[in-house]
N, CA, C and O atoms as CSV, one atom per row, in Angstrom:
chain,resi,resn,atom,element,x,y,z
A,1,MET,N,N,-40.275,67.436,-167.690
A,1,MET,CA,C,-39.444,66.248,-167.799
A,1,MET,C,C,-38.599,66.065,-166.535
A,1,MET,O,O,-38.484,64.958,-166.009
A,2,ALA,N,N,-38.018,67.153,-166.061
A,2,ALA,CA,C,-37.179,67.069,-164.862
A,2,ALA,C,C,-37.998,66.672,-163.644
A,2,ALA,O,O,-37.513,65.937,-162.783
A,3,LEU,N,N,-39.242,67.153,-163.563
A,3,LEU,CA,C,-40.103,66.789,-162.433
A,3,LEU,C,C,-40.430,65.299,-162.436
A,3,LEU,O,O,-40.509,64.677,-161.377
A,4,VAL,N,N,-40.617,64.734,-163.613
A,4,VAL,CA,C,-40.906,63.303,-163.730
A,4,VAL,C,C,-39.705,62.490,-163.246
A,4,VAL,O,O,-39.867,61.516,-162.511
A,5,LEU,N,N,-38.515,62.887,-163.655
A,5,LEU,CA,C,-37.307,62.180,-163.223
A,5,LEU,C,C,-37.104,62.293,-161.713
A,5,LEU,O,O,-36.715,61.321,-161.066
A,6,VAL,N,N,-37.361,63.459,-161.158
A,6,VAL,CA,C,-37.243,63.648,-159.709
A,6,VAL,C,C,-38.269,62.782,-158.985
A,6,VAL,O,O,-37.954,62.174,-157.962
A,7,ALA,N,N,-39.490,62.721,-159.506
A,7,ALA,CA,C,-40.534,61.894,-158.888
A,7,ALA,C,C,-40.160,60.415,-158.938
A,7,ALA,O,O,-40.365,59.689,-157.966
A,8,ILE,N,N,-39.617,59.972,-160.059
A,8,ILE,CA,C,-39.186,58.571,-160.186
A,8,ILE,C,C,-38.042,58.284,-159.224
A,8,ILE,O,O,-38.024,57.233,-158.584
A,9,LEU,N,N,-37.104,59.188,-159.113
A,9,LEU,CA,C,-35.979,59.019,-158.194
A,9,LEU,C,C,-36.460,58.958,-156.746
A,9,LEU,O,O,-35.990,58.119,-155.977
A,10,ILE,N,N,-37.373,59.819,-156.372
A,10,ILE,CA,C,-37.908,59.814,-155.003
A,10,ILE,C,C,-38.651,58.513,-154.730
A,10,ILE,O,O,-38.509,57.931,-153.655
A,11,ALA,N,N,-39.445,58.050,-155.698
A,11,ALA,CA,C,-40.179,56.792,-155.526
A,11,ALA,C,C,-39.212,55.619,-155.386
A,11,ALA,O,O,-39.415,54.748,-154.540
A,12,ALA,N,N,-38.167,55.591,-156.206
A,12,ALA,CA,C,-37.184,54.510,-156.126
A,12,ALA,C,C,-36.465,54.520,-154.786
A,12,ALA,O,O,-36.262,53.463,-154.188
A,13,LEU,N,N,-36.081,55.680,-154.311
A,13,LEU,CA,C,-35.426,55.781,-153.005
A,13,LEU,C,C,-36.359,55.351,-151.880
A,13,LEU,O,O,-35.926,54.693,-150.934
A,14,PHE,N,N,-37.634,55.717,-151.974
A,14,PHE,CA,C,-38.615,55.328,-150.966
A,14,PHE,C,C,-38.757,53.808,-150.913
A,14,PHE,O,O,-38.729,53.223,-149.830
A,15,TYR,N,N,-38.909,53.162,-152.074
A,15,TYR,CA,C,-39.055,51.707,-152.102
A,15,TYR,C,C,-37.774,51.003,-151.660
A,15,TYR,O,O,-37.846,49.972,-150.992
A,16,ALA,N,N,-36.626,51.526,-152.009
A,16,ALA,CA,C,-35.365,50.942,-151.552
A,16,ALA,C,C,-35.246,51.042,-150.037
A,16,ALA,O,O,-34.822,50.091,-149.380
A,17,TYR,N,N,-35.616,52.184,-149.485
A,17,TYR,CA,C,-35.589,52.359,-148.030
A,17,TYR,C,C,-36.537,51.370,-147.357
A,17,TYR,O,O,-36.164,50.732,-146.373
A,18,GLN,N,N,-37.752,51.237,-147.874
A,18,GLN,CA,C,-38.725,50.298,-147.308
A,18,GLN,C,C,-38.198,48.868,-147.369
A,18,GLN,O,O,-38.347,48.114,-146.408
A,19,TYR,N,N,-37.589,48.490,-148.481
A,19,TYR,CA,C,-37.073,47.137,-148.653
A,19,TYR,C,C,-35.987,46.832,-147.631
A,19,TYR,O,O,-36.036,45.793,-146.972
A,20,PHE,N,N,-35.027,47.703,-147.490
A,20,PHE,CA,C,-33.898,47.431,-146.606
A,20,PHE,C,C,-34.239,47.574,-145.128
A,20,PHE,O,O,-33.603,46.923,-144.299
A,21,THR,N,N,-35.208,48.391,-144.772
A,21,THR,CA,C,-35.572,48.523,-143.358
A,21,THR,C,C,-36.495,47.411,-142.895
A,21,THR,O,O,-36.526,47.100,-141.704
A,22,THR,N,N,-37.252,46.799,-143.805
A,22,THR,CA,C,-38.153,45.718,-143.402
A,22,THR,C,C,-37.558,44.343,-143.642
A,22,THR,O,O,-38.111,43.347,-143.174
A,23,LYS,N,N,-36.457,44.264,-144.351
A,23,LYS,CA,C,-35.819,42.979,-144.612
A,23,LYS,C,C,-35.208,42.455,-143.320
A,23,LYS,O,O,-34.417,43.136,-142.668
A,24,GLN,N,N,-35.589,41.227,-142.962
A,24,GLN,CA,C,-35.081,40.627,-141.734
A,24,GLN,C,C,-33.965,39.648,-142.077
A,24,GLN,O,O,-34.067,38.892,-143.043
A,25,GLU,N,N,-32.912,39.666,-141.291
A,25,GLU,CA,C,-31.823,38.730,-141.499
A,25,GLU,C,C,-32.280,37.331,-141.108
A,25,GLU,O,O,-32.887,37.144,-140.053
A,26,VAL,N,N,-31.992,36.355,-141.953
A,26,VAL,CA,C,-32.336,34.971,-141.644
A,26,VAL,C,C,-31.344,34.455,-140.623
A,26,VAL,O,O,-30.131,34.545,-140.811
A,27,ASN,N,N,-31.874,33.916,-139.542
A,27,ASN,CA,C,-31.061,33.484,-138.419
A,27,ASN,C,C,-30.379,32.150,-138.661
A,27,ASN,O,O,-29.336,31.896,-138.057
A,28,ALA,N,N,-30.916,31.280,-139.516
A,28,ALA,CA,C,-30.410,29.917,-139.651
A,28,ALA,C,C,-30.074,29.598,-141.100
A,28,ALA,O,O,-30.671,30.138,-142.031
A,29,SER,N,N,-29.101,28.705,-141.267
A,29,SER,CA,C,-28.796,28.155,-142.585
A,29,SER,C,C,-28.709,26.642,-142.439
A,29,SER,O,O,-28.362,26.133,-141.373
A,30,ILE,N,N,-29.023,25.933,-143.506
A,30,ILE,CA,C,-29.098,24.477,-143.454
A,30,ILE,C,C,-28.272,23.893,-144.586
A,30,ILE,O,O,-28.200,24.465,-145.674
A,31,SER,N,N,-27.643,22.739,-144.322
A,31,SER,CA,C,-26.912,22.019,-145.362
A,31,SER,C,C,-27.239,20.532,-145.255
A,31,SER,O,O,-27.373,19.983,-144.162
A,32,TYR,N,N,-27.364,19.900,-146.412
A,32,TYR,CA,C,-27.714,18.484,-146.509
A,32,TYR,C,C,-26.525,17.625,-146.092
A,32,TYR,O,O,-25.385,17.912,-146.457
A,33,VAL,N,N,-26.797,16.565,-145.322
A,33,VAL,CA,C,-25.752,15.630,-144.915
A,33,VAL,C,C,-25.971,14.273,-145.566
A,33,VAL,O,O,-25.097,13.778,-146.277
A,34,SER,N,N,-27.147,13.661,-145.327
A,34,SER,CA,C,-27.393,12.306,-145.803
A,34,SER,C,C,-28.883,12.005,-145.740
A,34,SER,O,O,-29.672,12.811,-145.247
A,35,HIS,N,N,-29.259,10.830,-146.247
A,35,HIS,CA,C,-30.649,10.388,-146.131
A,35,HIS,C,C,-30.695,8.870,-145.998
A,35,HIS,O,O,-29.724,8.171,-146.288
A,36,GLU,N,N,-31.849,8.380,-145.552
A,36,GLU,CA,C,-32.093,6.944,-145.422
A,36,GLU,C,C,-33.554,6.693,-145.771
A,36,GLU,O,O,-34.442,7.393,-145.286
A,37,VAL,N,N,-33.802,5.690,-146.616
A,37,VAL,CA,C,-35.172,5.293,-146.921
A,37,VAL,C,C,-35.645,4.417,-145.770
A,37,VAL,O,O,-35.147,3.305,-145.595
A,38,VAL,N,N,-36.590,4.899,-144.993
A,38,VAL,CA,C,-37.109,4.157,-143.843
A,38,VAL,C,C,-38.093,3.100,-144.321
A,38,VAL,O,O,-38.000,1.940,-143.921
A,39,ASP,N,N,-39.033,3.490,-145.171
A,39,ASP,CA,C,-39.984,2.574,-145.809
A,39,ASP,C,C,-40.516,3.263,-147.064
A,39,ASP,O,O,-40.022,4.323,-147.448
A,40,ASP,N,N,-41.521,2.664,-147.703
A,40,ASP,CA,C,-42.029,3.221,-148.963
A,40,ASP,C,C,-42.691,4.581,-148.812
A,40,ASP,O,O,-42.908,5.272,-149.807
A,41,SER,N,N,-43.013,4.975,-147.595
A,41,SER,CA,C,-43.695,6.257,-147.408
A,41,SER,C,C,-42.973,7.189,-146.433
A,41,SER,O,O,-43.555,8.163,-145.953
A,42,THR,N,N,-41.700,6.888,-146.141
A,42,THR,CA,C,-40.935,7.736,-145.214
A,42,THR,C,C,-39.475,7.812,-145.641
A,42,THR,O,O,-38.850,6.796,-145.944
A,43,LEU,N,N,-38.945,9.023,-145.661
A,43,LEU,CA,C,-37.520,9.246,-145.900
A,43,LEU,C,C,-36.971,10.027,-144.718
A,43,LEU,O,O,-37.571,11.015,-144.293
A,44,ARG,N,N,-35.840,9.593,-144.185
A,44,ARG,CA,C,-35.180,10.317,-143.096
A,44,ARG,C,C,-34.013,11.101,-143.690
A,44,ARG,O,O,-33.165,10.543,-144.386
A,45,VAL,N,N,-33.985,12.400,-143.407
A,45,VAL,CA,C,-32.929,13.283,-143.912
A,45,VAL,C,C,-32.153,13.851,-142.737
A,45,VAL,O,O,-32.738,14.376,-141.789
A,46,TRP,N,N,-30.827,13.743,-142.806
A,46,TRP,CA,C,-29.950,14.381,-141.821
A,46,TRP,C,C,-29.444,15.683,-142.427
A,46,TRP,O,O,-29.061,15.737,-143.595
A,47,SER,N,N,-29.452,16.714,-141.618
A,47,SER,CA,C,-28.955,18.008,-142.076
A,47,SER,C,C,-28.243,18.711,-140.930
A,47,SER,O,O,-28.518,18.459,-139.757
A,48,ASP,N,N,-27.332,19.590,-141.293
A,48,ASP,CA,C,-26.643,20.433,-140.317
A,48,ASP,C,C,-27.251,21.824,-140.380
A,48,ASP,O,O,-27.379,22.412,-141.454
A,49,VAL,N,N,-27.622,22.343,-139.218
A,49,VAL,CA,C,-28.212,23.670,-139.123
A,49,VAL,C,C,-27.272,24.550,-138.315
A,49,VAL,O,O,-26.830,24.166,-137.232
A,50,THR,N,N,-26.970,25.723,-138.838
A,50,THR,CA,C,-26.125,26.700,-138.150
A,50,THR,C,C,-26.942,27.964,-137.942
A,50,THR,O,O,-27.600,28.453,-138.859
A,51,ARG,N,N,-26.890,28.489,-136.709
A,51,ARG,CA,C,-27.659,29.701,-136.399
A,51,ARG,C,C,-26.737,30.812,-135.923
A,51,ARG,O,O,-25.793,30.576,-135.168
A,52,ASN,N,N,-27.022,32.022,-136.375
A,52,ASN,CA,C,-26.280,33.199,-135.921
A,52,ASN,C,C,-26.640,33.548,-134.487
A,52,ASN,O,O,-25.777,33.922,-133.694
A,53,ASP,N,N,-27.926,33.424,-134.158
A,53,ASP,CA,C,-28.414,33.718,-132.809
A,53,ASP,C,C,-29.135,32.488,-132.280
A,53,ASP,O,O,-30.328,32.321,-132.534
A,54,PRO,N,N,-28.438,31.620,-131.547
A,54,PRO,CA,C,-29.063,30.386,-131.070
A,54,PRO,C,C,-30.126,30.604,-130.004
A,54,PRO,O,O,-30.828,29.660,-129.640
A,55,ASN,N,N,-30.258,31.807,-129.501
A,55,ASN,CA,C,-31.294,32.089,-128.507
A,55,ASN,C,C,-32.585,32.589,-129.145
A,55,ASN,O,O,-33.503,33.010,-128.441
A,56,ALA,N,N,-32.661,32.547,-130.468
A,56,ALA,CA,C,-33.876,32.916,-131.194
A,56,ALA,C,C,-34.389,31.688,-131.940
A,56,ALA,O,O,-33.601,30.868,-132.410
A,57,THR,N,N,-35.710,31.565,-132.048
A,57,THR,CA,C,-36.290,30.437,-132.767
A,57,THR,C,C,-36.117,30.621,-134.271
A,57,THR,O,O,-35.913,31.731,-134.764
A,58,ALA,N,N,-36.203,29.504,-134.983
A,58,ALA,CA,C,-36.141,29.499,-136.441
A,58,ALA,C,C,-36.816,28.220,-136.912
A,58,ALA,O,O,-37.191,27.375,-136.100
A,59,TYR,N,N,-36.970,28.078,-138.220
A,59,TYR,CA,C,-37.447,26.805,-138.755
A,59,TYR,C,C,-36.825,26.573,-140.119
A,59,TYR,O,O,-36.413,27.508,-140.804
A,60,CYS,N,N,-36.767,25.290,-140.501
A,60,CYS,CA,C,-36.167,24.909,-141.773
A,60,CYS,C,C,-37.078,23.926,-142.493
A,60,CYS,O,O,-37.999,23.365,-141.898
A,61,ILE,N,N,-36.813,23.723,-143.783
A,61,ILE,CA,C,-37.605,22.827,-144.614
A,61,ILE,C,C,-36.668,21.836,-145.293
A,61,ILE,O,O,-35.651,22.221,-145.871
A,62,VAL,N,N,-37.030,20.535,-145.215
A,62,VAL,CA,C,-36.310,19.478,-145.919
A,62,VAL,C,C,-37.270,18.837,-146.918
A,62,VAL,O,O,-38.488,18.910,-146.757
A,63,GLN,N,N,-36.705,18.204,-147.957
A,63,GLN,CA,C,-37.514,17.662,-149.043
A,63,GLN,C,C,-37.117,16.232,-149.365
A,63,GLN,O,O,-36.003,15.799,-149.072
A,64,ALA,N,N,-38.061,15.495,-149.983
A,64,ALA,CA,C,-37.827,14.138,-150.470
A,64,ALA,C,C,-38.154,14.104,-151.962
A,64,ALA,O,O,-39.120,14.725,-152.406
A,65,TYR,N,N,-37.331,13.364,-152.744
A,65,TYR,CA,C,-37.491,13.302,-154.195
A,65,TYR,C,C,-37.576,11.858,-154.666
A,65,TYR,O,O,-37.024,10.955,-154.037
A,66,ASP,N,N,-38.286,11.644,-155.798
A,66,ASP,CA,C,-38.335,10.321,-156.405
A,66,ASP,C,C,-37.277,10.225,-157.510
A,66,ASP,O,O,-36.453,11.126,-157.664
A,67,TYR,N,N,-37.305,9.112,-158.289
A,67,TYR,CA,C,-36.298,8.902,-159.331
A,67,TYR,C,C,-36.315,9.978,-160.412
A,67,TYR,O,O,-35.276,10.283,-160.996
A,68,SER,N,N,-37.477,10.550,-160.681
A,68,SER,CA,C,-37.560,11.577,-161.725
A,68,SER,C,C,-37.265,12.979,-161.187
A,68,SER,O,O,-37.482,13.972,-161.881
A,69,LYS,N,N,-36.775,13.054,-159.959
A,69,LYS,CA,C,-36.422,14.302,-159.278
A,69,LYS,C,C,-37.642,15.161,-158.949
A,69,LYS,O,O,-37.527,16.368,-158.736
A,70,ALA,N,N,-38.809,14.522,-158.912
A,70,ALA,CA,C,-40.023,15.228,-158.495
A,70,ALA,C,C,-40.100,15.196,-156.971
A,70,ALA,O,O,-39.728,14.205,-156.343
A,71,GLU,N,N,-40.582,16.281,-156.389
A,71,GLU,CA,C,-40.731,16.319,-154.935
A,71,GLU,C,C,-41.919,15.444,-154.541
A,71,GLU,O,O,-43.033,15.642,-155.026
A,72,VAL,N,N,-41.670,14.474,-153.655
A,72,VAL,CA,C,-42.732,13.580,-153.187
A,72,VAL,C,C,-43.038,13.794,-151.709
A,72,VAL,O,O,-43.910,13.127,-151.152
A,73,GLY,N,N,-42.333,14.709,-151.081
A,73,GLY,CA,C,-42.603,15.034,-149.686
A,73,GLY,C,C,-41.735,16.188,-149.225
A,73,GLY,O,O,-40.659,16.441,-149.766
A,74,ARG,N,N,-42.234,16.882,-148.210
A,74,ARG,CA,C,-41.451,17.948,-147.582
A,74,ARG,C,C,-41.917,18.065,-146.152
A,74,ARG,O,O,-43.051,17.721,-145.818
A,75,ARG,N,N,-41.028,18.554,-145.314
A,75,ARG,CA,C,-41.392,18.730,-143.912
A,75,ARG,C,C,-40.693,19.961,-143.369
A,75,ARG,O,O,-39.515,20.207,-143.632
A,76,GLU,N,N,-41.454,20.722,-142.605
A,76,GLU,CA,C,-40.916,21.874,-141.893
A,76,GLU,C,C,-40.633,21.432,-140.467
A,76,GLU,O,O,-41.393,20.655,-139.889
A,77,PHE,N,N,-39.545,21.924,-139.903
A,77,PHE,CA,C,-39.266,21.616,-138.501
A,77,PHE,C,C,-38.740,22.860,-137.804
A,77,PHE,O,O,-37.976,23.645,-138.365
A,78,ALA,N,N,-39.178,23.007,-136.563
A,78,ALA,CA,C,-38.819,24.188,-135.777
A,78,ALA,C,C,-37.526,23.958,-135.019
A,78,ALA,O,O,-37.181,22.828,-134.673
A,79,LEU,N,N,-36.821,25.041,-134.768
A,79,LEU,CA,C,-35.598,25.019,-133.966
A,79,LEU,C,C,-35.846,25.865,-132.727
A,79,LEU,O,O,-36.099,27.065,-132.839
A,80,PRO,N,N,-35.778,25.259,-131.549
A,80,PRO,CA,C,-36.055,26.025,-130.328
A,80,PRO,C,C,-34.926,26.995,-130.003
A,80,PRO,O,O,-33.801,26.846,-130.481
A,81,ALA,N,N,-35.240,27.963,-129.202
A,81,ALA,CA,C,-34.229,28.913,-128.716
A,81,ALA,C,C,-33.518,28.254,-127.543
A,81,ALA,O,O,-33.835,28.519,-126.384
A,82,ASN,N,N,-32.550,27.390,-127.855
A,82,ASN,CA,C,-31.931,26.567,-126.814
A,82,ASN,C,C,-30.444,26.816,-126.623
A,82,ASN,O,O,-29.809,26.122,-125.829
A,83,GLY,N,N,-29.883,27.762,-127.310
A,83,GLY,CA,C,-28.478,28.062,-127.112
A,83,GLY,C,C,-27.511,27.248,-127.946
A,83,GLY,O,O,-26.300,27.440,-127.831
A,84,GLU,N,N,-28.013,26.323,-128.802
A,84,GLU,CA,C,-27.127,25.535,-129.655
A,84,GLU,C,C,-26.961,26.239,-131.005
A,84,GLU,O,O,-27.931,26.421,-131.741
A,85,ALA,N,N,-25.737,26.627,-131.319
A,85,ALA,CA,C,-25.486,27.321,-132.581
A,85,ALA,C,C,-25.400,26.347,-133.748
A,85,ALA,O,O,-25.805,26.685,-134.861
A,86,ASN,N,N,-24.876,25.139,-133.513
A,86,ASN,CA,C,-24.729,24.127,-134.557
A,86,ASN,C,C,-25.452,22.863,-134.125
A,86,ASN,O,O,-25.236,22.354,-133.026
A,87,MET,N,N,-26.317,22.362,-135.006
A,87,MET,CA,C,-27.094,21.167,-134.700
A,87,MET,C,C,-27.082,20.228,-135.898
A,87,MET,O,O,-27.138,20.678,-137.042
A,88,ARG,N,N,-27.007,18.919,-135.637
A,88,ARG,CA,C,-27.273,17.918,-136.670
A,88,ARG,C,C,-28.646,17.357,-136.359
A,88,ARG,O,O,-28.889,16.859,-135.260
A,89,VAL,N,N,-29.538,17.439,-137.328
A,89,VAL,CA,C,-30.935,17.072,-137.111
A,89,VAL,C,C,-31.333,15.981,-138.097
A,89,VAL,O,O,-31.060,16.087,-139.292
A,90,ALA,N,N,-31.983,14.922,-137.588
A,90,ALA,CA,C,-32.581,13.887,-138.429
A,90,ALA,C,C,-34.080,14.139,-138.465
A,90,ALA,O,O,-34.724,14.228,-137.420
A,91,VAL,N,N,-34.638,14.254,-139.672
A,91,VAL,CA,C,-36.061,14.564,-139.836
A,91,VAL,C,C,-36.709,13.493,-140.703
A,91,VAL,O,O,-36.222,13.197,-141.794
A,92,ASP,N,N,-37.816,12.905,-140.217
A,92,ASP,CA,C,-38.595,11.956,-141.006
A,92,ASP,C,C,-39.591,12.721,-141.864
A,92,ASP,O,O,-40.365,13.536,-141.362
A,93,ILE,N,N,-39.563,12.448,-143.172
A,93,ILE,CA,C,-40.455,13.115,-144.118
A,93,ILE,C,C,-41.479,12.108,-144.619
A,93,ILE,O,O,-41.097,11.125,-145.254
A,94,PRO,N,N,-42.774,12.315,-144.356
A,94,PRO,CA,C,-43.794,11.464,-144.961
A,94,PRO,C,C,-43.856,11.753,-146.465
A,94,PRO,O,O,-43.832,12.912,-146.879
A,95,THR,N,N,-43.934,10.693,-147.279
A,95,THR,CA,C,-43.929,10.873,-148.731
A,95,THR,C,C,-45.185,10.267,-149.349
A,95,THR,O,O,-45.813,9.386,-148.763
A,96,ASN,N,N,-45.545,10.749,-150.543
A,96,ASN,CA,C,-46.695,10.196,-151.251
A,96,ASN,C,C,-46.286,9.168,-152.297
A,96,ASN,O,O,-47.140,8.620,-152.993
A,97,ALA,N,N,-44.985,8.902,-152.416
A,97,ALA,CA,C,-44.427,7.863,-153.278
A,97,ALA,C,C,-43.056,7.509,-152.700
A,97,ALA,O,O,-42.538,8.214,-151.834
A,98,ARG,N,N,-42.475,6.411,-153.187
A,98,ARG,CA,C,-41.167,6.011,-152.661
A,98,ARG,C,C,-40.116,7.062,-153.019
A,98,ARG,O,O,-39.943,7.413,-154.186
A,99,ALA,N,N,-39.429,7.551,-152.010
A,99,ALA,CA,C,-38.377,8.552,-152.207
A,99,ALA,C,C,-37.032,7.861,-152.362
A,99,ALA,O,O,-36.795,6.801,-151.782
A,100,VAL,N,N,-36.156,8.470,-153.148
A,100,VAL,CA,C,-34.818,7.922,-153.347
A,100,VAL,C,C,-33.722,8.917,-152.987
A,100,VAL,O,O,-32.545,8.557,-152.948
A,101,ALA,N,N,-34.096,10.156,-152.725
A,101,ALA,CA,C,-33.102,11.176,-152.384
A,101,ALA,C,C,-33.753,12.239,-151.513
A,101,ALA,O,O,-34.968,12.433,-151.524
A,102,GLY,N,N,-32.906,12.913,-150.767
A,102,GLY,CA,C,-33.378,14.001,-149.920
A,102,GLY,C,C,-32.663,15.286,-150.267
A,102,GLY,O,O,-31.672,15.289,-150.997
A,103,GLY,N,N,-33.175,16.366,-149.739
A,103,GLY,CA,C,-32.559,17.663,-149.966
A,103,GLY,C,C,-33.036,18.661,-148.931
A,103,GLY,O,O,-33.904,18.365,-148.109
A,104,VAL,N,N,-32.455,19.844,-148.986
A,104,VAL,CA,C,-32.857,20.919,-148.078
A,104,VAL,C,C,-33.358,22.085,-148.921
A,104,VAL,O,O,-32.851,22.344,-150.012
A,105,TYR,N,N,-34.357,22.779,-148.399
A,105,TYR,CA,C,-34.940,23.926,-149.093
A,105,TYR,C,C,-34.394,25.234,-148.542
A,105,TYR,O,O,-33.996,26.118,-149.301
A,106,GLY,N,N,-34.377,25.356,-147.207
A,106,GLY,CA,C,-33.885,26.582,-146.602
A,106,GLY,C,C,-34.469,26.788,-145.222
A,106,GLY,O,O,-35.171,25.926,-144.694
A,107,CYS,N,N,-34.171,27.943,-144.642
A,107,CYS,CA,C,-34.609,28.268,-143.282
A,107,CYS,C,C,-35.173,29.683,-143.239
A,107,CYS,O,O,-34.954,30.490,-144.142
A,108,SER,N,N,-35.905,29.959,-142.162
A,108,SER,CA,C,-36.453,31.287,-141.932
A,108,SER,C,C,-36.441,31.580,-140.440
A,108,SER,O,O,-36.482,30.668,-139.614
A,109,SER,N,N,-36.386,32.847,-140.108
A,109,SER,CA,C,-36.437,33.262,-138.706
A,109,SER,C,C,-37.862,33.471,-138.221
A,109,SER,O,O,-38.096,33.575,-137.017
A,110,GLU,N,N,-38.812,33.533,-139.135
A,110,GLU,CA,C,-40.213,33.752,-138.775
A,110,GLU,C,C,-40.928,32.410,-138.720
A,110,GLU,O,O,-41.366,31.895,-139.749
A,111,VAL,N,N,-41.050,31.839,-137.519
A,111,VAL,CA,C,-41.647,30.519,-137.333
A,111,VAL,C,C,-43.165,30.628,-137.460
A,111,VAL,O,O,-43.781,31.447,-136.779
A,112,PRO,N,N,-43.786,29.799,-138.337
A,112,PRO,CA,C,-45.244,29.826,-138.457
A,112,PRO,C,C,-45.912,29.397,-137.150
A,112,PRO,O,O,-45.331,28.647,-136.366
A,113,ALA,N,N,-47.117,29.871,-136.927
A,113,ALA,CA,C,-47.831,29.599,-135.673
A,113,ALA,C,C,-48.138,28.120,-135.487
A,113,ALA,O,O,-48.265,27.668,-134.350
A,114,TYR,N,N,-48.262,27.352,-136.568
A,114,TYR,CA,C,-48.613,25.941,-136.437
A,114,TYR,C,C,-47.428,25.058,-136.043
A,114,TYR,O,O,-47.627,23.880,-135.745
A,115,LEU,N,N,-46.212,25.583,-136.032
A,115,LEU,CA,C,-45.049,24.815,-135.584
A,115,LEU,C,C,-44.773,25.109,-134.118
A,115,LEU,O,O,-44.817,26.264,-133.694
A,116,ASP,N,N,-44.491,24.074,-133.350
A,116,ASP,CA,C,-44.191,24.222,-131.928
A,116,ASP,C,C,-42.680,24.333,-131.759
A,116,ASP,O,O,-41.977,23.322,-131.787
A,117,ALA,N,N,-42.186,25.529,-131.588
A,117,ALA,CA,C,-40.743,25.748,-131.453
A,117,ALA,C,C,-40.233,25.358,-130.073
A,117,ALA,O,O,-39.029,25.180,-129.891
A,118,GLU,N,N,-41.124,25.223,-129.101
A,118,GLU,CA,C,-40.698,24.862,-127.744
A,118,GLU,C,C,-40.488,23.358,-127.597
A,118,GLU,O,O,-39.614,22.929,-126.844
A,119,ASN,N,N,-41.278,22.552,-128.308
A,119,ASN,CA,C,-41.190,21.089,-128.228
A,119,ASN,C,C,-41.173,20.493,-129.632
A,119,ASN,O,O,-42.130,19.827,-130.026
A,120,PRO,N,N,-40.108,20.718,-130.388
A,120,PRO,CA,C,-40.091,20.234,-131.774
A,120,PRO,C,C,-39.933,18.718,-131.840
A,120,PRO,O,O,-39.298,18.112,-130.977
A,121,ARG,N,N,-40.524,18.107,-132.886
A,121,ARG,CA,C,-40.364,16.683,-133.166
A,121,ARG,C,C,-39.716,16.563,-134.533
A,121,ARG,O,O,-40.140,17.202,-135.496
A,122,TYR,N,N,-38.689,15.741,-134.604
A,122,TYR,CA,C,-37.976,15.572,-135.862
A,122,TYR,C,C,-38.209,14.175,-136.421
A,122,TYR,O,O,-39.040,13.984,-137.310
A,123,ALA,N,N,-37.478,13.209,-135.900
A,123,ALA,CA,C,-37.589,11.832,-136.373
A,123,ALA,C,C,-38.395,11.015,-135.375
A,123,ALA,O,O,-38.469,11.351,-134.193
A,124,ASN,N,N,-39.002,9.933,-135.869
A,124,ASN,CA,C,-39.831,9.081,-135.018
A,124,ASN,C,C,-39.017,8.128,-134.162
A,124,ASN,O,O,-39.544,7.551,-133.211
A,125,SER,N,N,-37.760,7.956,-134.477
A,125,SER,CA,C,-36.958,6.985,-133.714
A,125,SER,C,C,-36.381,7.589,-132.459
A,125,SER,O,O,-35.684,6.905,-131.709
C-alpha cells in the first residue's frame, strides 16, 4: 500500500514539474473597445492590446456575433515585434451572416506559421 502511494506521489510530482516547466507565459492580453458594422458581411472591431515584451511577436483573436449571440465570424491577427507595448487595433472580420456585436477571444505568444507577424494586416481602410 505504501509503495502505491509513493508511486502516485512521484507520478503527480513528475506531471506537475512537466506542466510548470513547459508552460509558456502569454505575452499579450486583449480588451474589447468598440465595433462598427461595415456591411452585411464585415464587422470592424477595435481592441486594446497590451504586451509584456513588445519585442516579441504575438497574435490575438477577435470575434463577431449575431442577434442570437452565435459566432458568425472570427479573425486572428499578428502583432509584430515592433517595440509598442500598448496598441489600439482595428480589425475587419469577414462574417457569414450580419453581425451585431464584436468581442475578443484572447492572445497567444506562439504565432501560427500562416500568420505574417512582420507585415500584419488588420482593417481594410
